[in-house]
N, C-alpha and C positions, 0 to 999 in steps of 0.2 A: 596614673598621672606622674609625669616625670618631675623629680624634685629639682627646684631651682634655688640657687644661693640667694638668701635673703639677708637683710640687715638685722641687727639686734632689735627685736620688736619690743616696745614698751607700751602697755595699755594702762592708763591711770584713770581713776574714777572714784566716786564716793564709796564708802563702805556698804556692803550688802547690795551691790548693784548687779551682781551676777557675772563678774568678769571671769572668774575661774570656770564657771559653767559654760560661758561662751567659748573659751579657749578649748576646753575638753570636748565640747560638742561640735564646734565648727572649725576653729583654727587648726588644732592638732590633726584632725582627720584630713585636712587639705594638705598639710605638710608631711604627714606620715600615713598611718592607718589607725583606725580605732583600736585594733588589737595590740599595736605596738605600744601605745600609751606614751607617757612622758616621764622623763627622769627628773626627780626633785633636786635641783642644783644649788639651793641656797648656800649650804655649807661649803661646797666645793668652790663656788664663785667668790665667796667673801673671805674665806680663811686661807691665808698663804701657807706654803710649806706642807708638812705632812698631815696637818689637820684637815686639809681639803681633799680627802680621798674621793675618787670618782669611780670606784669599782661598780660595774653594772651599767655604766653609761653607754657601753657598746650595744646594749639591747634597745636603746630608746633614741630614735632620731630627733625627737623634740625634747629640749631641755626647758623645764618650767621653773622660773623663780617666782614663787607665789607671794602674795601681799602680806607676808608675815614678818618681814624684816623692818625694824624700826630703830631710829637713832643710830644709824650706821656711821661708823667713823670714816674720816676722809680716806685713809689708807685702804679701807675695805671697798670704798666706792671706786677707787682707781683699780683695785684688783678685779672688780666685776667686769670692767671694760677690757682689762688685760686678758682675763680668762676667756671672755667672749671672743676677742680677736683671735686668740689662739685656736679656739674651737671652730670658728667660722672660716678662717682664712689661712691658717698655718699648714693645712694638709693633715699630716699625721699628728695625732694627739696621744700623749702617754696616758694609758689607763692603769690606774693603781688602786687596788683594793687594800683594806687594812690587813696587814700580815701576809700580803701576796706580792709577788714580783710584778713590776710594771711591764707593760708591753705597748708598742705603738699600734695605732689603728686609724684608718681613714674612713670617715663617714660624713655625708652631707648633712651635718646637724643644723637645726634651727634653734635659736634661743628666744624664748618668749618670757618677758618679765611683767608681772602685774603689780600695781601700786595703788594704795589708797591715796587720797589727795590731802590728808592732814600733813602738817610740816614734819612730824616725826617719821612718817612713812616716806615722804619725798626725799629724805636723806639717802634712801637706797637707790635713787636714780644714778646711773653710772656716770662717773666723771669721764667726759669724752675728750677733753683737750682739743686737739686739732682733728679728731676723728669723727666729725659731725656727719660725714658721708656714710658712716657705718652704723647709724642708728635711726630708727623711725619711732617717733613718739606720738601716740594717739590719746585723746581725751574722750573717755566714754561718757555717754549721757544715759539717763534712765529711759528704758523702753516704754513707749506710750500705750502699749496694749497689754497683753497677758505677760506679767513678769515671770522670769524663770524661777524666782523664789516664791511662787504662789503655792496653791494646793498640789497634792500629788497628781491629781487628774489633769490639772493645767500643765504641769511639767511634762507629764507623759504625752499630752497632745502636742506640745511644742517639739518634744524629742522626735515624735513620729513625723511631723512635718519636715524637720531638718533632715532626718534620715532619708526621706523620699527625695528631697531637693538636692542633697549633697552630690550625687553623681553628675547632675546637670551643671551645678555650680563649678565642680572641679573641671568639667570639660570646657566650660566657658572661660575660666581663668587660664587654663592651659593653652587655649587657642586665641586668647585676647591679644590684639595688636596694640601695644603700648604707644600712645601718641608721641611724636618726636619730642615735644616740649617736656615730657615726663621721663624720657629715656636718659640713662646715665651715660655720659660721653665715653667713659672708660670701658663700658660693657661688662663690668664686674657684676652688676646687679641688673635685674630686668627694669627696675624703676629707680628714679632718684630718691634720695633720702627725704624724709618728711618730719617736721616737728610742729606740733600744734602750738600756736603762739601763746595761748593762755597757759598751757603746761610749761612752756619754756620760761615764761616770766616767773611762774611760781617756783620752779626749780632754781633759777638764777638768783631769786631773791633770798633763798635760805642758804646759799653757798657761803663758806667761810670767806672766799675772796670778795664777794659783794658786801659782806659785813665789814671787811677790812676797808673797802673803798668808801663806805659810809663814814667810818672813823676818820679816814684821811680828809674827807670833805668837812667833817666837824672841826678838825684841827685847823683847817684853813679858815673857816668862818670865825673861830675864836681868836686866832692870832692877829698880828698886825698885817697891814697891807703888804709889807715886805715878806712876812712869812708866807702869805698866800702866793705871792709872786714866785717864791722859791719852790714851793710845793708843786705849783702848776707850770714851772719853768720848762721850756723845751730842753730835752736831753739832760735832765737832772740825774744825779747819781742816787743810788739807793741809800747811801749813808747820809746825804744831805736831806733827803725826804724824811728819813727816819729821825734825824735830830730835830727837825722842825715839828714833827708830829709829837714827839716826846715833850717838847717844850710847851705845847699848847693844849693837850688833852687833860681834863680833870682826872682825879685819882680813880674814880670808878670806871671811867672809860679806858684809862691806862691799863687796868687789869684785863679788860677785854682785849686790848691791843696786844699786850704781852703774850696772851694765849695764842693769838693768831700769828704774831711775828715777833719773836723774842730778841731778834737782833737784825742788823741791816741786811745780812745775807738772806735770812728767812723772808724779810720784806721783799727783797729783790726776786726771790723765787715766786712769791705770791703775785707780784706785779707782772711777771712773765706769763703766769697762768691767766691773769686778767686780760692781758693783751690778746690771748687766744679767745677768751670768753666774750669780751666786749671791746673790740678794737676801736669802736667809736669813742671810748673813754680813755683807754690806755694803749700806748704804743711803746715798743721796745726796739732798740737797734744796738749793734755792737760798734764800739769805737776803739781806738788805740790798737789797731791791727787785730781786732777781734778778741782782745784780752778782757774786756769788761763790757757790761751792758749799761746803757743809759735809758732813761724812761721819760716819757712825756705823758702827764696826766691832764686830761682836758677837764676844764671846770664843769661842774654839774649844772644842768640847765635850770635846776630848782634852786640854785644858789647855795 
């Protein structure tokens, strides 16, 4: 089966659902071969610089980020997507093993990431910014018949069934004519990107940017009508919004706010990210000949 460029694939689901088993038995064989296996990429994808060695990746067309990462920091989440884009789209990738010279290599890698759905695990979901076309997010449910984590005989039976059906499934996928409505206009991928709505809401809800937006709304509710008007004013500066927030949040909430945006410049950076993540709530544009950003925060529908 000819390999086709695919987006960064994320499969999320509750613990002990059988996600790793499914990827090893079904997804990886379709993207590579059972003999080639998968490269464990957690450290390479999250650790910047020399800590993220990827020696050996040249032997494994499928890179697996298993559901072991928890409480991942924001910088590491950005690094996951950065490394993924480099592997999937940049062409040659620098392969560097510990104590060995790096060398470039081109291979049609696929990146598959597995996540549990508890908040600590969802922090490993890659920060995509404006790269939503480069990721597919699926929410896995429990299989209603024989579970892959059943008895050894049950697992052997399912393995045998999959092994028999894989050649036919591979042929079907390879010859499948993607409906026009699902085709990507650029032709970079066979299909458009996909994101499960329930998963998207869960990931968005735990992001630092959404926590910040909730604090901004709290400040607007606690302040005077004039404060709220200034926070939600069209084309407000980050400094003006920052000052109004600091004047109206209680001490415990100010500690949270300072961790997220310790100055007006940091607040502006977070608001720019929010403009990408939820443009229905935050918009950004440049003024003064492109020298500075101004922001429009739309009032929360929940007040």
